[in-house]
C-alpha positions in Angstrom: 134.5 108.2 144.6 132.8 110.0 147.4 133.4 109.1 151.1 129.6 108.5 151.4 129.2 106.6 148.3 128.9 103.1 149.9 126.6 104.4 152.5 124.5 106.0 149.8 124.4 102.7 147.9 123.4 100.7 150.8 120.6 103.3 151.6 119.2 102.8 148.0 119.0 99.0 148.6 117.1 99.1 151.9 113.4 97.9 151.9 111.1 100.2 153.8 109.5 98.4 156.7 105.4 99.2 157.0 104.1 99.2 160.4 100.5 100.3 161.0 98.5 101.5 163.9 95.2 103.0 164.7 94.5 106.6 165.8 92.4 106.5 168.9 92.4 110.1 170.0 93.6 113.5 169.0 94.9 115.8 171.9 96.2 119.1 170.8 98.9 118.5 168.1 99.4 114.9 169.4 97.9 111.6 168.4 97.3 108.6 170.6 98.0 105.7 168.3 97.0 102.0 169.5 99.2 99.0 168.1 102.2 101.2 167.0 105.2 99.6 168.7 108.0 102.0 167.5 110.8 103.5 169.5 110.8 107.3 170.6 112.1 109.3 167.7 110.7 107.3 165.0 109.1 109.3 162.1 105.7 108.2 161.0 103.3 109.0 158.1 99.8 109.6 159.2 97.1 109.1 156.5 93.3 108.6 156.6 92.5 105.1 155.6 89.6 105.7 153.0 89.2 102.0 152.1 88.5 100.5 155.3 91.9 98.7 155.7 91.5 96.8 152.3 94.9 98.0 151.0 93.9 100.2 148.2 96.6 102.6 146.8 97.1 105.7 149.0 97.7 109.2 147.9 101.0 110.3 149.6 100.1 113.9 148.9 97.5 113.5 151.7 100.0 112.3 154.4 101.1 114.3 157.5 104.3 113.6 159.3 104.6 113.0 162.9 107.2 111.5 165.4 106.9 109.1 168.2 107.4 111.2 171.4 106.2 108.9 174.2 103.8 106.3 175.4 100.7 105.7 177.6 99.7 102.3 178.9 98.2 101.1 175.4 99.2 103.8 172.8 102.2 105.6 171.4 101.9 109.3 171.5 102.7 110.9 168.1 103.5 114.7 167.9 102.4 116.1 164.5 105.2 117.8 162.6 103.3 119.8 160.0 99.8 120.2 158.7 97.0 118.2 160.4 94.7 118.5 157.5 94.6 114.7 156.8 92.4 114.1 159.7 88.7 114.9 160.0 86.1 114.0 162.6 
């Protein structure tokens, strides 16, 4: 039995939490995201909502990773960690 076996089993049973926000601006490699109340350090998946918010299945290969690095008065500041190709004007 591995020392981490209990922790690994616990991690397998965790249900992911989905929290959404809306990108309001792109500044360099950072995004300003409204309605994203997550703490600094939180990893986020950024994807384009092609169905207008109606909940269609999303293609995970079109996601980009980011991390919450700060806040403004109304938005979370998300630093992109890789490709930014999922966004377009």
